[in-house]
SENURO-234990 format. One record per residue: chain; residue number from 0; residue in three letters; x, y, z of N, C-alpha, C in turn. Coordinates in Angstrom, 2 decimals. Example, Ala and Ser with C-alpha at 12.3 -4.5 7.8 and 13.67 -1.06 7.14 Angstrom:
{pt A; 0; ALA; {13.19; -5.69; 7.80}; {12.30; -4.50; 7.80}; {13.20; -3.30; 7.80}}
{pt A; 1; SER; {12.85; -2.25; 7.08}; {13.67; -1.06; 7.14}; {12.90; 0.03; 7.87}}
This chain:
{pt A; 0; MET; {22.26; 12.36; 20.74}; {21.42; 11.18; 20.68}; {21.20; 10.79; 19.22}}
{pt A; 1; SER; {21.29; 9.53; 18.93}; {21.06; 9.08; 17.56}; {19.57; 8.79; 17.35}}
{pt A; 2; PRO; {19.11; 8.89; 16.10}; {17.69; 8.63; 15.85}; {17.34; 7.16; 16.09}}
{pt A; 3; ALA; {16.09; 6.93; 16.40}; {15.63; 5.57; 16.66}; {15.75; 4.73; 15.40}}
{pt A; 4; LYS; {16.14; 3.50; 15.58}; {16.27; 2.60; 14.44}; {14.94; 1.90; 14.20}}
{pt A; 5; LYS; {14.62; 1.72; 12.92}; {13.41; 1.00; 12.58}; {13.61; -0.49; 12.83}}
{pt A; 6; LYS; {12.58; -1.10; 13.35}; {12.64; -2.54; 13.56}; {12.34; -3.22; 12.22}}
{pt A; 7; THR; {13.18; -4.13; 11.84}; {12.94; -4.89; 10.63}; {12.76; -6.35; 11.02}}
{pt A; 8; SER; {11.73; -6.94; 10.48}; {11.50; -8.34; 10.80}; {12.44; -9.22; 9.98}}
{pt A; 9; ALA; {12.87; -10.30; 10.57}; {13.81; -11.19; 9.90}; {13.15; -11.91; 8.73}}
{pt A; 10; ALA; {11.90; -12.31; 8.90}; {11.19; -13.02; 7.85}; {10.22; -12.07; 7.14}}
{pt A; 11; PRO; {10.15; -12.13; 5.82}; {9.19; -11.29; 5.10}; {7.75; -11.73; 5.40}}
{pt A; 12; LEU; {6.82; -10.82; 5.25}; {5.42; -11.13; 5.52}; {4.89; -12.12; 4.49}}
{pt A; 13; THR; {4.01; -12.99; 4.93}; {3.37; -13.94; 4.03}; {1.93; -14.16; 4.48}}
{pt A; 14; GLY; {1.12; -14.68; 3.59}; {-0.24; -15.07; 3.92}; {-1.11; -13.93; 4.43}}
{pt A; 15; ALA; {-1.82; -14.21; 5.51}; {-2.77; -13.25; 6.06}; {-2.08; -11.97; 6.54}}
{pt A; 16; ALA; {-0.88; -12.09; 7.06}; {-0.15; -10.91; 7.52}; {0.18; -9.98; 6.36}}
{pt A; 17; LEU; {0.52; -10.54; 5.22}; {0.83; -9.74; 4.04}; {-0.43; -9.04; 3.52}}
{pt A; 18; VAL; {-1.54; -9.76; 3.47}; {-2.82; -9.17; 3.04}; {-3.19; -8.02; 3.97}}
{pt A; 19; LYS; {-3.02; -8.24; 5.27}; {-3.35; -7.21; 6.26}; {-2.47; -5.97; 6.08}}
{pt A; 20; GLU; {-1.18; -6.17; 5.82}; {-0.26; -5.05; 5.62}; {-0.59; -4.28; 4.35}}
{pt A; 21; VAL; {-0.93; -4.99; 3.27}; {-1.32; -4.33; 2.02}; {-2.55; -3.47; 2.26}}
{pt A; 22; SER; {-3.55; -4.02; 2.93}; {-4.78; -3.28; 3.22}; {-4.48; -2.05; 4.08}}
{pt A; 23; ARG; {-3.62; -2.22; 5.07}; {-3.27; -1.10; 5.95}; {-2.60; 0.02; 5.16}}
{pt A; 24; ARG; {-1.69; -0.35; 4.28}; {-0.98; 0.67; 3.50}; {-1.91; 1.39; 2.52}}
{pt A; 25; ILE; {-2.84; 0.66; 1.92}; {-3.80; 1.31; 1.01}; {-4.68; 2.27; 1.79}}
{pt A; 26; ARG; {-5.14; 1.85; 2.97}; {-5.96; 2.75; 3.80}; {-5.17; 3.99; 4.20}}
{pt A; 27; ALA; {-3.92; 3.81; 4.54}; {-3.07; 4.95; 4.92}; {-2.91; 5.90; 3.74}}
{pt A; 28; ALA; {-2.73; 5.36; 2.55}; {-2.60; 6.20; 1.36}; {-3.89; 6.97; 1.10}}
{pt A; 29; ARG; {-5.03; 6.32; 1.31}; {-6.32; 7.00; 1.10}; {-6.51; 8.14; 2.09}}
{pt A; 30; VAL; {-6.09; 7.92; 3.33}; {-6.20; 8.98; 4.34}; {-5.34; 10.18; 3.93}}
{pt A; 31; LEU; {-4.13; 9.91; 3.47}; {-3.25; 10.99; 3.02}; {-3.83; 11.69; 1.80}}
{pt A; 32; TRP; {-4.44; 10.93; 0.91}; {-5.07; 11.50; -0.29}; {-6.20; 12.44; 0.12}}
{pt A; 33; ASP; {-7.04; 11.98; 1.04}; {-8.17; 12.80; 1.50}; {-7.69; 14.07; 2.21}}
{pt A; 34; ALA; {-6.50; 14.01; 2.81}; {-5.93; 15.17; 3.50}; {-5.11; 16.05; 2.55}}
{pt A; 35; HIS; {-5.14; 15.73; 1.25}; {-4.42; 16.50; 0.22}; {-2.92; 16.51; 0.42}}
{pt A; 36; GLN; {-2.39; 15.44; 0.99}; {-0.94; 15.30; 1.15}; {-0.45; 14.36; 0.06}}
{pt A; 37; ASN; {-0.41; 14.89; -1.16}; {-0.20; 14.05; -2.33}; {1.18; 13.40; -2.39}}
{pt A; 38; SER; {2.22; 14.09; -1.99}; {3.55; 13.48; -2.08}; {3.68; 12.33; -1.07}}
{pt A; 39; ALA; {3.14; 12.51; 0.11}; {3.16; 11.43; 1.10}; {2.29; 10.27; 0.63}}
{pt A; 40; CYS; {1.16; 10.60; 0.02}; {0.26; 9.58; -0.51}; {0.95; 8.78; -1.60}}
{pt A; 41; ARG; {1.70; 9.45; -2.45}; {2.41; 8.78; -3.54}; {3.38; 7.73; -2.99}}
{pt A; 42; GLY; {4.12; 8.08; -1.95}; {5.07; 7.15; -1.35}; {4.38; 5.96; -0.72}}
{pt A; 43; GLU; {3.31; 6.22; 0.02}; {2.58; 5.14; 0.68}; {1.92; 4.23; -0.35}}
{pt A; 44; ARG; {1.38; 4.83; -1.41}; {0.76; 4.05; -2.48}; {1.79; 3.17; -3.18}}
{pt A; 45; GLN; {2.98; 3.70; -3.39}; {4.03; 2.93; -4.04}; {4.42; 1.71; -3.20}}
{pt A; 46; LYS; {4.52; 1.91; -1.89}; {4.84; 0.79; -1.00}; {3.72; -0.26; -1.04}}
{pt A; 47; ALA; {2.47; 0.22; -1.06}; {1.34; -0.70; -1.13}; {1.35; -1.48; -2.44}}
{pt A; 48; MET; {1.66; -0.80; -3.55}; {1.71; -1.46; -4.85}; {2.79; -2.54; -4.88}}
{pt A; 49; GLU; {3.95; -2.24; -4.32}; {5.05; -3.22; -4.31}; {4.64; -4.47; -3.53}}
{pt A; 50; LEU; {3.97; -4.28; -2.40}; {3.51; -5.43; -1.63}; {2.37; -6.16; -2.35}}
{pt A; 51; TYR; {1.46; -5.39; -2.96}; {0.32; -5.98; -3.66}; {0.79; -6.87; -4.81}}
{pt A; 52; GLU; {1.84; -6.45; -5.48}; {2.37; -7.23; -6.61}; {2.92; -8.58; -6.16}}
{pt A; 53; THR; {3.27; -8.73; -4.89}; {3.80; -10.00; -4.40}; {2.70; -10.98; -4.01}}
{pt A; 54; LEU; {1.45; -10.51; -3.93}; {0.34; -11.38; -3.54}; {-0.01; -12.37; -4.65}}
{pt A; 55; THR; {-0.47; -13.53; -4.24}; {-0.99; -14.50; -5.21}; {-2.40; -14.07; -5.59}}
{pt A; 56; PRO; {-2.94; -14.59; -6.70}; {-4.32; -14.23; -7.08}; {-5.35; -14.52; -5.98}}
{pt A; 57; GLU; {-5.16; -15.60; -5.23}; {-6.09; -15.93; -4.15}; {-5.98; -14.91; -3.02}}
{pt A; 58; GLU; {-4.76; -14.48; -2.72}; {-4.57; -13.48; -1.66}; {-5.10; -12.12; -2.08}}
{pt A; 59; ARG; {-4.97; -11.80; -3.35}; {-5.48; -10.51; -3.84}; {-6.98; -10.40; -3.64}}
{pt A; 60; LYS; {-7.68; -11.52; -3.76}; {-9.13; -11.51; -3.57}; {-9.51; -11.22; -2.12}}
{pt A; 61; LYS; {-8.57; -11.44; -1.20}; {-8.84; -11.19; 0.22}; {-8.71; -9.71; 0.59}}
{pt A; 62; VAL; {-8.07; -8.92; -0.27}; {-8.00; -7.47; -0.05}; {-9.38; -6.92; -0.40}}
{pt A; 63; PRO; {-9.99; -6.11; 0.47}; {-11.33; -5.58; 0.18}; {-11.40; -4.91; -1.19}}
{pt A; 64; GLN; {-12.50; -5.15; -1.89}; {-12.65; -4.67; -3.26}; {-12.50; -3.16; -3.36}}
{pt A; 65; VAL; {-13.05; -2.44; -2.39}; {-12.97; -0.98; -2.41}; {-11.51; -0.52; -2.40}}
{pt A; 66; LEU; {-10.66; -1.21; -1.65}; {-9.25; -0.85; -1.60}; {-8.54; -1.22; -2.89}}
{pt A; 67; ARG; {-8.88; -2.39; -3.45}; {-8.27; -2.79; -4.72}; {-8.61; -1.80; -5.82}}
{pt A; 68; LEU; {-9.87; -1.37; -5.86}; {-10.29; -0.41; -6.88}; {-9.53; 0.90; -6.74}}
{pt A; 69; TRP; {-9.41; 1.38; -5.52}; {-8.70; 2.65; -5.32}; {-7.24; 2.51; -5.74}}
{pt A; 70; LEU; {-6.62; 1.44; -5.36}; {-5.20; 1.23; -5.67}; {-4.98; 1.11; -7.17}}
{pt A; 71; ARG; {-5.78; 0.33; -7.83}; {-5.54; 0.02; -9.24}; {-6.03; 1.09; -10.20}}
{pt A; 72; TYR; {-7.22; 1.63; -9.99}; {-7.82; 2.49; -10.99}; {-7.82; 3.97; -10.63}}
{pt A; 73; ARG; {-8.46; 4.31; -9.52}; {-8.59; 5.72; -9.20}; {-7.24; 6.39; -9.00}}
{pt A; 74; SER; {-6.38; 5.77; -8.23}; {-5.09; 6.40; -7.96}; {-4.17; 6.33; -9.17}}
{pt A; 75; GLU; {-4.39; 5.36; -10.07}; {-3.56; 5.27; -11.28}; {-3.73; 6.53; -12.13}}
{pt A; 76; LYS; {-4.93; 7.10; -12.10}; {-5.20; 8.32; -12.87}; {-4.27; 9.45; -12.43}}
{pt A; 77; TYR; {-3.99; 9.53; -11.15}; {-3.20; 10.64; -10.61}; {-1.73; 10.30; -10.40}}
{pt A; 78; PHE; {-1.43; 9.03; -10.16}; {-0.06; 8.65; -9.81}; {0.57; 7.70; -10.81}}
{pt A; 79; GLY; {-0.04; 7.53; -11.96}; {0.48; 6.58; -12.94}; {1.82; 7.00; -13.52}}
{pt A; 80; ASP; {2.35; 6.16; -14.41}; {3.66; 6.41; -15.01}; {3.68; 7.69; -15.85}}
{pt A; 81; HIS; {2.52; 8.12; -16.31}; {2.47; 9.32; -17.14}; {2.71; 10.60; -16.35}}
{pt A; 82; LYS; {2.72; 10.53; -15.02}; {2.92; 11.73; -14.18}; {4.38; 11.93; -13.88}}
């Protein structure tokens, strides 16, 4: 039996769906961080950062502040380029 294939959407996420996905990924990274699964957290955080970078300034404001702070500052201390 072959492994299940991941479903990929034909159109990239935009607008509210993109904001929702960024928030979901940041929350997932925080859960992994709290569970001390740092390597998994690093991967999830990286995916969240890549999506976050595509947001417009108006869309970034729609991401809850607590999540933005964790993504930008707290996690940068542990997962930044210096590591």
